[in-house]
C-alpha positions in Angstrom: -43.0 -2.5 12.8 -42.9 -5.3 10.2 -39.8 -6.2 8.3 -41.7 -5.6 5.1 -42.6 -2.0 6.2 -39.0 -1.4 7.3 -37.7 -2.7 4.0 -40.2 -0.5 2.1 -39.0 2.6 4.0 -35.4 1.7 3.7 -35.6 1.0 -0.1 -35.5 4.6 -0.9 -32.7 5.4 1.6 -29.5 6.9 0.0 -26.8 9.2 1.0 -28.4 12.4 2.4 -26.3 15.5 2.2 -20.2 -4.1 20.8 -17.0 -2.5 20.3 -14.0 -3.8 22.2 -13.2 -2.2 25.5 -10.4 0.3 25.4 -7.4 1.0 27.5 -5.7 2.3 28.0 1.3 -20.6 5.5 1.4 -16.7 4.8 0.2 -15.4 1.4 2.7 -14.2 -1.2 4.0 -10.7 -0.7 2.5 -8.4 -3.4 4.2 -5.9 -5.5 4.0 -2.4 -4.2 2.9 0.7 -6.1 3.6 4.3 -5.2 0.8 6.6 -4.3 0.0 8.5 -7.5 0.4 12.3 -7.5 -2.4 12.8 -9.9 -5.8 11.1 -10.2 -7.3 9.8 -13.4 -10.3 12.1 -13.2 -9.2 14.1 -16.3 -9.4 10.9 -18.4 -12.9 10.2 -17.2 -12.1 7.7 -14.4 -11.7 8.3 -10.7 -10.0 7.0 -7.6 -12.1 6.0 -4.5 -10.4 5.6 -1.2 -12.1 4.2 1.9 -11.0 3.7 5.5 -12.3 1.9 8.6 -13.9 2.6 11.9 -13.4 6.0 13.6 -14.0 4.9 17.2 -12.8 7.5 19.8 -12.3 5.9 23.2 -11.8 8.0 26.3 -8.0 8.1 25.8 -8.5 9.4 22.2 -10.9 12.0 23.4 -8.5 13.2 26.1 -5.7 13.4 23.5 -7.9 15.6 21.3 -8.4 17.9 24.2 -4.6 18.2 24.7 -4.1 18.8 21.0 -6.6 21.7 21.1 -4.5 23.6 23.6 -7.3 24.8 25.7 -9.7 25.4 22.8 -12.0 22.4 23.1 -11.1 19.3 21.0 -9.0 18.9 17.9 -8.6 15.7 16.0 -6.7 17.0 13.0 -3.2 16.1 14.2 -4.3 12.5 14.6 -5.3 12.2 10.9 -2.4 14.4 9.6 -0.3 11.4 8.7 -2.8 10.0 6.2 -4.1 13.4 4.9 -2.0 13.3 1.7 -3.4 9.9 0.7 -7.0 10.7 1.7 -7.1 14.2 0.1 -5.4 12.8 -3.0 -8.3 10.6 -4.0 -11.2 11.9 -6.1 -13.7 10.5 -3.6 -12.8 9.6 0.0 -15.1 7.7 2.3 -14.8 7.2 6.1 -16.8 5.2 8.6 -18.0 7.2 11.6 -18.9 4.5 14.1 -19.9 6.7 17.0 -22.4 9.5 17.5 -21.6 13.0 18.8 -22.4 14.5 22.2 -23.6 18.0 22.9 -21.2 21.0 22.4 -19.1 21.1 25.6 -19.9 17.4 26.5 -20.0 15.3 28.4 -18.1 12.9 26.0 -17.8 9.2 26.6 -16.0 6.2 25.3 -16.8 2.5 25.7 -19.5 1.2 26.1 -21.9 4.0 25.1 -19.9 6.4 22.9 -20.6 10.1 22.6 -17.7 11.8 20.7 -16.8 15.5 20.4 -18.5 16.9 17.3 -15.1 18.3 16.3 -14.3 14.9 14.8 -16.4 15.9 11.8 -14.2 19.0 11.1 -11.1 16.9 11.3 -12.5 14.3 8.9 -13.4 17.1 6.4 -9.9 18.7 6.8 -8.3 15.3 6.1 -10.1 15.2 2.8 -13.1 12.9 3.4 -16.1 13.6 1.2 -18.6 11.2 2.9 -19.0 8.9 5.9 -21.1 5.9 6.5 -22.9 6.2 9.8 -24.9 3.0 10.3 -23.2 1.0 13.1 -24.0 -0.9 16.3 -23.4 2.4 18.1 -25.7 4.6 16.0 -28.3 4.7 18.7 -26.0 5.2 21.7 -27.3 8.8 22.0 -30.8 8.0 20.8 -32.4 10.2 18.1 -30.6 13.2 19.5 -27.3 11.6 19.0 -28.1 11.0 15.3 -29.3 14.6 15.0 -26.2 16.1 16.5 -23.9 13.8 14.4 -25.5 14.6 11.1 -25.8 18.3 12.0 -22.1 18.5 12.7 -21.3 16.8 9.4 -23.6 19.1 7.5 -21.9 22.1 9.1 -18.6 21.2 7.5 -20.1 19.8 4.2 -19.3 16.2 5.0 -21.8 13.9 3.4 -23.3 10.9 5.2 -25.5 7.8 4.8 -26.8 5.1 7.0 -28.8 7.1 9.6 -31.3 9.9 9.3 -33.2 12.7 11.2 -36.4 12.4 9.2 -38.3 10.1 6.9 -37.8 12.7 4.1 -34.0 12.7 4.7 -34.0 8.9 4.7 -35.8 8.7 1.4 -34.1 11.5 -0.4 -31.7 10.2 -3.1 -28.3 11.9 -3.2 -25.3 11.3 -5.4 -21.7 12.4 -5.3 -19.5 13.4 -8.2 -16.1 11.8 -8.8 -14.5 12.7 -12.1 -17.3 12.2 -14.7 -19.0 9.6 -12.6 -22.0 9.8 -10.2 -21.4 7.7 -7.2 -24.0 6.5 -4.7 -23.0 5.2 -1.2 -25.4 3.1 0.9 -24.8 2.1 4.5 -26.2 -0.6 6.8 -25.5 -2.3 10.1 -26.1 -5.8 11.5 -27.6 -4.4 14.7 -27.8 -1.5 17.2 -26.7 -3.1 20.5 -30.3 -4.1 21.3 -31.3 -0.4 21.3 -34.4 -0.1 19.1 -35.1 3.1 17.1 -37.8 5.3 18.4 -41.3 3.9 17.6 -42.0 6.9 15.4 -38.6 6.9 13.7 -38.1 3.4 12.2 -36.0 4.9 9.5 -33.4 6.3 12.0 -30.7 3.6 11.2 -30.5 1.2 8.2 -30.3 -2.5 9.1 -28.8 -5.2 6.9 -31.4 -6.9 4.9 -30.5 -8.5 1.5 -33.7 -7.6 -0.3 -33.6 -4.0 1.0 -30.0 -3.4 0.0 -30.6 -4.7 -3.5 -33.7 -2.6 -3.8 -31.8 0.5 -2.6 -29.0 -0.2 -5.1 -31.5 -0.4 -7.9 -33.1 2.8 -6.8 -29.8 4.5 -6.7 -29.0 3.3 -10.2 -32.4 4.6 -11.4 -31.6 8.0 -9.8 -28.5 8.2 -12.0 -25.7 6.5 -10.1 -22.9 5.2 -12.4 -21.2 3.4 -9.4 -23.0 2.0 -6.3 -20.9 1.5 -3.2 -22.3 -0.4 -0.2 -20.8 0.1 3.3 -21.6 -2.8 5.7 -21.1 -2.8 9.4 -20.9 -6.6 9.8 -18.7 -9.6 10.8 -17.4 -11.2 14.0 -15.3 -9.0 16.2 -11.6 -10.0 16.4 -11.9 -12.6 13.7 -9.8 -12.1 10.6 -11.7 -14.6 8.5 -15.1 -13.4 7.2 -17.9 -15.1 8.9 -20.8 -17.0 7.4 -23.0 -13.9 7.2 -20.3 -11.9 5.4 -19.6 -14.7 2.9 -23.2 -15.4 2.2 -24.4 -11.8 1.9 -21.4 -10.9 -0.2 -22.2 -13.7 -2.7 -25.9 -12.7 -2.9 -25.3 -8.9 -3.3 -22.6 -9.3 -5.9 -24.7 -11.8 -7.9 -27.6 -9.4 -8.1 -27.9 -7.9 -11.6 -30.3 -5.8 -13.7 -30.2 -6.2 -17.4 -26.9 -8.1 -17.0 -25.2 -5.3 -15.1 -24.3 -5.7 -11.4 -26.4 -3.7 -9.1 -23.5 -3.1 -6.7 -20.0 -2.1 -7.8 -18.1 -2.3 -4.5 -18.6 -3.5 -0.9 -16.8 -1.9 2.0 -16.8 -3.6 5.4 -16.3 -2.4 9.0 -16.9 -3.5 12.6 -14.6 -6.4 13.3 -11.8 -4.3 14.9 -9.1 -6.2 12.9 -8.0 -6.1 9.3 -9.9 -8.6 7.2 -9.3 -9.9 3.6 -10.2 -8.3 0.3 -11.5 -10.6 -2.5 -13.3 -10.6 -5.7 -16.7 -12.2 -5.5 -18.7 -12.7 -8.7 -16.3 -10.2 -10.3 -16.9 -7.5 -7.7 -14.4 -6.4 -5.1 -15.5 -7.0 -1.5 -13.5 -5.5 1.4 -14.7 -7.7 4.3 -13.2 -5.4 6.9 -10.8 -2.5 7.0 -10.2 -2.5 10.8 -10.3 0.4 13.2 -8.7 3.5 11.7 -8.7 5.5 15.0 -9.3 3.9 18.4 -7.7 3.7 21.8 -5.6 0.7 22.8 -7.9 -2.3 22.3 -8.1 -5.2 24.8 -9.0 -8.7 23.7 -9.6 -10.7 25.7 -10.2 -8.4 28.6 -7.0 -7.3 30.3 -4.8 -8.1 27.3 -3.9 -5.6 24.6 -4.4 -6.9 21.1 -2.4 -4.8 18.7 -4.6 -5.8 15.8 -7.2 -3.5 17.2 -5.2 -0.5 16.0 -4.2 -2.0 12.6 -6.2 -1.3 9.5 -6.1 -0.9 5.8 -7.0 1.9 3.4 -8.8 0.6 0.3 -8.1 2.4 -2.9 -9.8 1.5 -6.2 -9.3 3.2 -9.5 -12.4 3.1 -11.7 -12.2 3.5 -15.4 -14.9 5.0 -17.6 -17.0 2.4 -19.4 -16.2 1.3 -22.9 -19.8 1.9 -24.0 -22.5 4.3 -22.8 -24.4 2.9 -19.8 -21.9 0.2 -19.2 -20.2 -0.7 -16.0 -17.4 1.4 -14.6 -14.7 -1.3 -14.2 -12.0 -1.3 -11.5 -8.8 -0.7 -13.3 -6.5 -0.8 -10.3 -7.1 -2.3 -6.8 -4.8 -1.3 -4.0 -4.6 -1.3 -0.2 -2.4 0.8 2.1 -1.7 -0.4 5.7 -2.2 2.0 8.5 -1.9 2.1 12.3 -3.2 4.1 15.2 0.1 4.6 17.1 -1.1 4.5 20.7 2.4 5.2 21.9 2.6 8.4 19.9 -0.5 10.5 20.8 -2.8 8.3 18.8 -1.5 9.5 15.4 -2.8 7.5 12.4 0.3 6.3 10.5 0.5 5.5 6.8 2.7 2.4 7.3 3.8 2.0 3.7 5.4 5.5 3.8 6.5 5.2 7.4 8.3 1.9 7.0 10.2 3.3 4.0 11.3 6.3 6.0 12.0 4.2 9.2 13.4 0.9 8.0 14.5 0.1 11.4 11.2 0.7 13.2 10.3 -2.9 13.9 6.9 -2.3 15.4 5.8 -0.5 12.2 7.2 -3.2 10.0 5.5 -5.9 12.0 2.2 -4.1 11.9 2.5 -3.6 8.1 3.2 -7.3 7.5 0.4 -8.4 9.8 -2.1 -6.2 7.8 -0.7 -7.4 4.5 -1.1 -11.0 5.5 -4.7 -10.5 6.6 -5.7 -8.5 3.5 -4.3 -11.1 1.1 -5.4 -14.2 3.1 -8.2 -15.1 0.6 -6.1 -14.8 -2.5 -6.7 -11.2 -3.6 -3.2 -10.9 -5.0 -4.0 -13.2 -7.9 -6.8 -10.9 -8.9 -4.4 -7.9 -9.0 -4.6 -6.4 -5.5 -1.3 -4.6 -4.6 0.0 -2.9 -1.6 0.7 0.8 -2.2 3.1 3.0 -0.4 
């Protein structure tokens, strides 16, 4: 299928409802801000929180079986540590990197992932409203894997974007409410591990293409979106610094405007396994990479654990209502929260800001927090007002 035809099909796509082997001069420190107990929705604005890759390796799947105590699989305990932050946002977005297997399994980790469908219920329970699903593992289970994944999300009323079960689903605009705003989320991946979509389903997974993304964003705006968020599975694995594709595409997407208004309001990156920097590009926040939110112990290079593979950031942006009708919803506050998959403690996801306050002597947590902070701020985001929240 030609790139032009793929772009035409993808231009209507909106929200519809390889990964590392497992095994087992620093920037200035920002001011910190406490997690707010109330969101600004009542005043017309809203908070959006986003997190990185959910990537269940074999060890994580086995822990979910133990946590279920003989009743299948249960991932809720793994996310419990970040539930207060996630559920406290007006709109919470995750990235589901893997597809789901059949009820009862078999379930597999690296290199061809098929996760238990109970992940979806845990994400919903944690407070997520939507997940991006375009990744290099989107076709690990073929079209059936996409069907099972999106079906499990539908069953718990968890929205999704980036992959689709039909051309109609891929082309059906959908928006989410956050306060008084209508928010559209779009999702794309750099590749699908050399697994092509079925010949009769070219719309199965959205691939990164600059013209397509801009067209989709404009379509979303025309459909009533006040805020357009683009989730991108991109970058070079294990590299903190954004690569050339990330920098070039970020500049192009944030420069795109219609009638003087940016077509895209926020870019959220995943894939690289490690925390990457945040920065403002053409006046728009770009999160180059949040890192893996949930994963088994990550090896890089082979046979050597790289602790960065279990470090990540939560991105939280507070949008304010526009000063005039039809105007841009500006970001009033930009924050990040460091988090960690504690592979030594049953793969629990830890809110490091809160945990290091409670456990001042926990050196491993403090080291991880500082490593994430340094990566996030490495391109000067502190000067644009980004702060580390607790």
